[in-house]
GUTIVEX-398474 format. One record per residue (C-alpha): residue in one letter; x, y, z. Coordinates in Angstrom, 2 decimals. Last residue first. Layout:
<vokes>
VOKE   res        c1        c2        c3
VOKE     a         X         Y         Z
...
</vokes>
This chain:
<vokes>
VOKE   res        c1        c2        c3
VOKE     a     22.63     51.36    -13.35
VOKE     c     25.20     48.89    -12.45
VOKE     p     25.11     45.46    -10.55
VOKE     s     26.33     45.13     -6.71
VOKE     a     28.55     42.61     -6.90
VOKE     g     27.68     39.13     -5.19
VOKE     g     28.16     37.07     -8.15
VOKE     a     24.47     36.18     -8.78
VOKE     g     23.68     39.91     -9.21
VOKE     r     22.92     42.14     -5.66
VOKE     g     20.33     43.81     -4.57
VOKE     h     20.20     42.33     -1.53
VOKE     a     16.41     40.92     -0.88
VOKE     a     15.60     40.96     -4.40
VOKE     d     18.90     38.91     -5.56
VOKE     v     19.09     40.28     -9.31
VOKE     r     19.70     38.29    -12.05
VOKE     p     22.41     39.12    -14.06
VOKE     t     22.82     40.47    -17.66
VOKE     l     23.08     38.79    -20.71
VOKE     a     20.19     36.67    -20.85
VOKE     r     17.63     39.17    -19.75
VOKE     a     19.51     41.83    -22.56
VOKE     l     18.73     39.46    -25.16
VOKE     v     15.13     38.32    -24.09
VOKE     y     14.20     42.16    -23.77
VOKE     a     15.33     42.93    -27.18
VOKE     l     13.90     40.10    -28.97
VOKE     v      9.97     40.14    -26.87
VOKE     f      9.78     44.26    -27.32
VOKE     a     10.79     43.59    -31.38
VOKE     v      8.12     41.39    -31.46
VOKE     l      5.03     43.09    -29.39
VOKE     i      6.16     46.43    -31.40
VOKE     g      5.73     44.26    -34.94
VOKE     v      2.71     42.44    -33.97
VOKE     g      1.29     45.83    -33.26
VOKE     g      2.26     47.51    -36.46
VOKE     a      0.95     44.32    -38.68
VOKE     v     -2.16     44.55    -37.06
VOKE     i     -2.43     48.85    -37.72
VOKE     t     -1.00     48.35    -41.37
VOKE     s     -3.61     45.18    -41.48
VOKE     s     -6.56     47.39    -40.11
VOKE     v     -5.70     50.83    -42.36
VOKE     a     -5.58     48.81    -45.93
VOKE     s     -8.43     47.38    -44.95
VOKE     q     -9.50     44.05    -46.41
VOKE     f     -7.16     42.28    -44.45
VOKE     g     -5.76     38.48    -45.75
VOKE     p     -2.46     38.55    -45.70
VOKE     i     -1.58     41.42    -43.03
VOKE     t      0.64     44.41    -44.09
VOKE     y      3.56     45.96    -43.18
VOKE     n      5.36     45.96    -46.46
VOKE     s      5.77     42.24    -45.64
VOKE     l      4.42     40.69    -42.85
VOKE     p      5.19     37.03    -43.32
VOKE     a      7.95     37.39    -44.82
VOKE     a      9.32     35.63    -48.10
VOKE     m     13.09     35.27    -48.02
VOKE     i     15.58     36.22    -51.21
VOKE     p     12.87     38.79    -52.32
VOKE     t     11.53     39.41    -55.37
VOKE     a     12.39     42.88    -57.26
VOKE     t     15.76     42.78    -56.38
VOKE     a     16.45     46.36    -55.97
VOKE     r     19.31     47.25    -59.04
VOKE     h     16.73     49.25    -60.88
VOKE     e     16.47     52.03    -58.23
VOKE     f     20.02     52.58    -59.97
VOKE     g     19.57     55.85    -61.72
VOKE     l     20.59     58.54    -59.75
VOKE     a     17.39     60.37    -58.88
VOKE     a     15.39     57.28    -58.05
VOKE     a     18.68     55.57    -56.10
VOKE     v     18.35     59.12    -54.26
VOKE     k     14.77     59.34    -53.95
VOKE     e     14.84     54.81    -52.59
VOKE     l     17.50     56.57    -50.01
VOKE     g     15.86     59.57    -48.79
VOKE     d     12.44     57.56    -47.92
VOKE     p     10.40     57.77    -51.12
VOKE     w      6.25     59.49    -50.29
VOKE     g      3.66     57.70    -48.40
VOKE     s      3.55     59.67    -45.34
VOKE     a      2.41     58.35    -42.43
VOKE     f     -1.09     58.32    -42.06
VOKE     p     -2.37     54.68    -41.28
VOKE     a      1.32     54.91    -38.81
VOKE     v     -0.54     57.76    -36.92
VOKE     f     -3.53     57.25    -34.36
VOKE     v     -3.11     52.53    -34.11
VOKE     v      0.43     52.86    -35.11
VOKE     l      1.60     55.90    -32.44
VOKE     g     -1.12     53.97    -29.89
VOKE     l      0.85     51.00    -30.05
VOKE     s      4.32     52.99    -28.98
VOKE     v      2.08     54.83    -26.44
VOKE     l      0.67     51.89    -25.18
VOKE     l      4.17     49.95    -24.95
VOKE     g      5.60     52.94    -23.30
VOKE     y      3.05     52.82    -20.20
VOKE     a      3.70     49.13    -19.51
VOKE     t      7.57     50.14    -19.25
VOKE     l      6.95     52.82    -17.22
VOKE     e      4.40     50.41    -15.23
VOKE     t      7.54     47.37    -15.31
VOKE     y     10.12     50.51    -14.48
VOKE     h      8.84     51.18    -11.07
VOKE     s     11.32     48.96     -8.94
VOKE     s     14.15     50.65    -10.86
VOKE     a     12.92     53.90     -9.11
VOKE     s     14.63     53.01     -5.69
VOKE     t     17.82     51.83     -7.91
VOKE     p     18.95     55.64     -8.56
VOKE     p     19.87     56.27    -11.86
VOKE     r     23.43     56.44    -12.45
VOKE     s     24.62     58.83    -15.10
VOKE     a     20.98     60.39    -14.00
VOKE     l     18.64     60.93    -17.47
VOKE     l     16.54     57.80    -16.59
VOKE     e     16.52     59.48    -12.92
VOKE     p     14.31     62.73    -14.42
VOKE     r     10.80     60.47    -14.97
VOKE     a      8.31     62.74    -16.82
VOKE     r      9.96     66.04    -17.27
VOKE     a     13.37     64.52    -18.58
VOKE     v     11.10     62.16    -20.83
VOKE     a      8.90     64.39    -22.00
VOKE     a     12.23     66.38    -23.05
VOKE     v     14.00     63.77    -24.21
VOKE     v     10.73     63.08    -26.54
VOKE     l     11.01     66.51    -27.71
VOKE     t     14.91     66.71    -28.20
VOKE     t     14.73     63.24    -29.83
VOKE     i     11.12     64.40    -32.70
VOKE     v     13.14     67.89    -33.67
VOKE     a     16.84     65.95    -34.13
VOKE     e     15.12     63.61    -36.33
VOKE     g     12.68     66.00    -38.09
VOKE     i     16.31     67.65    -39.04
VOKE     a     17.85     64.99    -39.84
VOKE     i     15.81     64.53    -42.72
VOKE     l     16.93     67.73    -44.38
VOKE     m     20.90     66.69    -43.72
VOKE     h     19.67     63.25    -45.23
VOKE     i     18.82     64.90    -48.71
VOKE     g     22.24     66.88    -48.99
VOKE     a     24.51     63.83    -47.41
VOKE     m     23.26     61.15    -49.83
VOKE     a     23.16     63.39    -52.78
VOKE     p     26.20     64.81    -51.42
VOKE     f     28.05     61.08    -50.95
VOKE     a     26.65     59.73    -53.76
VOKE     v     28.10     61.91    -56.85
VOKE     k     31.69     61.95    -55.78
VOKE     w     31.03     58.04    -54.38
VOKE     a     30.43     56.64    -57.63
VOKE     v     26.73     54.31    -57.83
VOKE     t     26.59     50.70    -57.67
VOKE     g     29.79     49.84    -57.47
VOKE     a     30.05     48.39    -54.59
VOKE     l     32.42     50.38    -52.59
VOKE     a     30.23     53.35    -53.91
VOKE     l     27.30     52.41    -52.06
VOKE     q     29.01     51.64    -49.07
VOKE     g     30.36     54.75    -48.81
VOKE     a     27.14     56.47    -49.07
VOKE     c     25.48     54.35    -46.32
VOKE     v     28.56     55.75    -44.15
VOKE     i     27.23     59.30    -45.64
VOKE     a     23.42     58.22    -44.55
VOKE     a     25.25     57.25    -40.78
VOKE     v     26.82     60.41    -40.95
VOKE     v     24.01     62.76    -41.73
VOKE     t     21.49     60.58    -39.29
VOKE     s     23.99     60.82    -36.69
VOKE     c     24.77     64.38    -36.78
VOKE     w     21.29     65.72    -36.63
VOKE     a     21.16     63.12    -33.06
VOKE     a     24.06     64.28    -31.71
VOKE     f     23.11     68.16    -32.36
VOKE     a     19.52     67.92    -30.93
VOKE     t     20.49     65.70    -27.80
VOKE     a     23.37     68.57    -27.19
VOKE     l     20.58     71.24    -27.23
VOKE     l     19.37     69.25    -24.82
VOKE     r     21.25     67.83    -22.41
VOKE     s     22.36     72.16    -22.04
VOKE     r     18.89     72.63    -21.52
VOKE     l     18.97     70.27    -18.64
VOKE     s     21.97     71.49    -17.09
VOKE     d     25.08     69.66    -17.31
VOKE     g     27.44     71.85    -18.98
VOKE     a     28.07     73.11    -22.41
VOKE     a     31.77     71.33    -23.43
VOKE     r     30.76     67.91    -21.64
VOKE     r     27.88     67.74    -22.52
VOKE     v     28.90     68.86    -26.53
VOKE     l     31.43     66.17    -26.12
VOKE     a     28.99     63.66    -24.69
VOKE     y     26.32     63.96    -27.00
VOKE     i     28.96     63.84    -29.86
VOKE     a     29.76     60.43    -28.81
VOKE     y     26.39     59.25    -28.04
VOKE     g     25.48     60.03    -31.89
VOKE     v     28.63     58.48    -33.42
VOKE     g     28.01     55.26    -31.65
VOKE     p     24.31     55.39    -31.71
VOKE     a     24.38     55.69    -35.72
VOKE     v     27.59     54.14    -36.78
VOKE     i     26.72     50.64    -34.59
VOKE     a     22.44     50.07    -35.00
VOKE     m     21.69     52.24    -37.81
VOKE     n     24.99     52.03    -39.92
VOKE     f     26.52     48.89    -38.96
VOKE     v     22.81     47.26    -38.77
VOKE     n     22.46     48.57    -41.91
VOKE     a     25.12     46.94    -43.45
VOKE     g     24.85     43.68    -41.88
VOKE     l     21.23     43.65    -43.42
VOKE     a     22.02     44.29    -46.84
VOKE     t     21.77     40.70    -48.10
VOKE     v     18.49     40.50    -45.99
VOKE     g     17.33     43.62    -47.45
VOKE     g     15.82     46.08    -45.43
VOKE     d     12.10     46.22    -44.63
VOKE     a     10.76     42.92    -45.73
VOKE     f      8.48     42.70    -42.91
VOKE     m      8.92     40.17    -40.36
VOKE     f     12.61     38.73    -41.71
VOKE     c     14.49     43.11    -41.79
VOKE     q     12.22     44.58    -39.68
VOKE     v     12.54     42.35    -37.28
VOKE     v     16.54     42.01    -37.71
VOKE     l     16.50     46.04    -37.48
VOKE     v     14.30     46.23    -34.82
VOKE     a     16.30     43.80    -32.61
VOKE     t     19.80     45.42    -34.23
VOKE     m     18.49     48.96    -32.38
VOKE     a     17.71     47.65    -29.11
VOKE     l     21.41     46.02    -28.73
VOKE     v     22.98     48.97    -30.50
VOKE     a     20.96     51.50    -27.85
VOKE     a     21.88     48.75    -24.87
VOKE     s     25.36     49.91    -25.70
VOKE     p     25.36     53.20    -26.24
VOKE     g     23.52     54.14    -22.84
VOKE     l     19.86     53.75    -21.84
VOKE     l     18.49     57.38    -22.40
VOKE     v     20.77     59.34    -24.72
VOKE     a     21.56     55.81    -26.43
VOKE     v     17.94     55.44    -27.04
VOKE     l     16.93     58.65    -28.53
VOKE     v     20.67     58.91    -30.14
VOKE     a     19.72     55.44    -32.64
VOKE     g     15.90     56.80    -32.83
VOKE     i     16.16     56.41    -36.66
VOKE     l     13.03     58.67    -36.96
VOKE     h     11.55     58.51    -40.51
VOKE     g     12.28     60.48    -43.60
VOKE     s     10.09     61.54    -46.95
VOKE     t     10.71     63.00    -49.82
VOKE     g      8.06     64.78    -52.46
VOKE     g     10.86     67.60    -52.69
VOKE     a     11.22     68.77    -48.95
VOKE     v     10.02     65.92    -46.16
VOKE     p      7.43     64.12    -45.35
VOKE     f      7.07     62.34    -42.33
VOKE     n      7.53     58.80    -42.29
VOKE     l      5.75     57.00    -38.87
VOKE     m      6.47     53.29    -39.20
VOKE     q     10.04     54.03    -37.64
VOKE     a      8.24     55.40    -34.43
VOKE     a      6.89     51.74    -34.16
VOKE     f     10.00     49.99    -34.35
VOKE     v     11.56     52.73    -32.57
VOKE     f      9.10     52.10    -29.67
VOKE     a      9.36     48.46    -29.42
VOKE     a     13.27     48.71    -29.36
VOKE     a     13.16     51.24    -25.97
VOKE     l     10.18     49.29    -24.52
VOKE     g     12.68     46.09    -24.78
VOKE     i     15.91     48.06    -23.47
VOKE     l     13.61     49.69    -20.58
VOKE     p     12.54     45.97    -19.50
VOKE     v     16.33     45.02    -18.80
VOKE     r     16.65     48.28    -16.97
VOKE     r     16.16     45.95    -13.50
VOKE     a     18.62     43.76    -14.94
VOKE     s     21.75     46.45    -14.25
VOKE     a     23.56     46.73    -17.57
VOKE     a     27.32     47.17    -16.61
VOKE     r     29.17     43.78    -17.76
VOKE     r     27.15     42.10    -19.66
VOKE     v     25.44     45.15    -21.60
VOKE     s     29.33     45.90    -22.26
VOKE     r     30.39     42.49    -23.50
VOKE     l     26.92     42.96    -26.18
VOKE     a     28.22     46.00    -27.24
VOKE     i     31.60     44.90    -28.30
VOKE     g     29.88     41.78    -29.77
VOKE     i     27.14     44.07    -31.66
VOKE     g     30.36     46.10    -33.15
VOKE     v     32.53     43.14    -34.31
VOKE     a     29.50     41.49    -36.28
VOKE     a     28.43     44.80    -37.81
VOKE     m     32.11     44.85    -39.14
VOKE     g     31.68     41.64    -40.77
VOKE     a     28.70     42.42    -41.74
VOKE     s     29.83     45.39    -44.09
VOKE     i     32.64     43.42    -45.18
VOKE     v     30.71     40.28    -45.86
VOKE     a     28.07     42.88    -47.93
VOKE     t     30.48     44.70    -48.93
VOKE     k     31.92     41.92    -51.05
VOKE     a     29.10     40.46    -52.14
VOKE     d     27.67     43.59    -54.15
VOKE     l     25.15     45.73    -52.52
VOKE     f     22.15     47.35    -54.03
VOKE     g     20.91     44.12    -55.06
VOKE     d     18.39     43.58    -51.40
VOKE     p     17.43     46.41    -50.18
VOKE     i     19.29     49.44    -47.63
VOKE     h     17.18     50.81    -45.17
VOKE     m     17.89     54.89    -45.04
</vokes>
């Protein structure tokens, strides 16, 4: 669903960027007030895992592929504000390092996938949980439905941006984008639910409303294992990802506006199309590029989260101001 340069006019790009900036500002303020410094590595891990997972396009009916957005996954495990931070880091890395999503459309992509998807998804997750109860089965049901809804709503917002820009009429863009992403969202729901179920079995404290601080000393080890899993996805799965066009690309081709994508990137990306210049093996190139992206996404999200959260006194478990940090 990454919008390329050329699909949006200047007006729509600026409006979307402004709305994204407001959403990011609210999220960063929330992270500053409520995030625990002990959980900062998990925010970096979330960005790294989502980056790796988004490289794994899966086939959908009609010669279309989809990939995990991951917004609800991060929101369920770490909260919606942390999800905004992690998803924004991923989208920035994808844009400037891999030319995945246009520079002029970065604000729109951030708004759709880093603001709307986790915000709407988490709200639906919380509502379903409240109605269905607090059992693991209820949480997984809420996760699946929220993940499905988050993808569909983000696609509808994307359709609205295309319509506002005059790229394609709303009455055409809405059913096309919503229809194909209803199918892609099934994959989003299945993958998200499976990952959350695995986390619930291995580290149930991560799903608690206020995870115990006694478990936080193990977050570094968990982060290391998580990075290895992310790298494993790139090494063993990414080279075999579907090469079919994704939902937006398929809709652009079907509705005849794919030619509007800028042929020459506005800004040269060093690892464009997830390849390393000079590598003769396409598989090796993808693996190395993906590994670099994982590390950069982790570092960017980690550094930003670390800068926002208070330092913790190891002896007293208190922030610099003397107040106990929120989990």
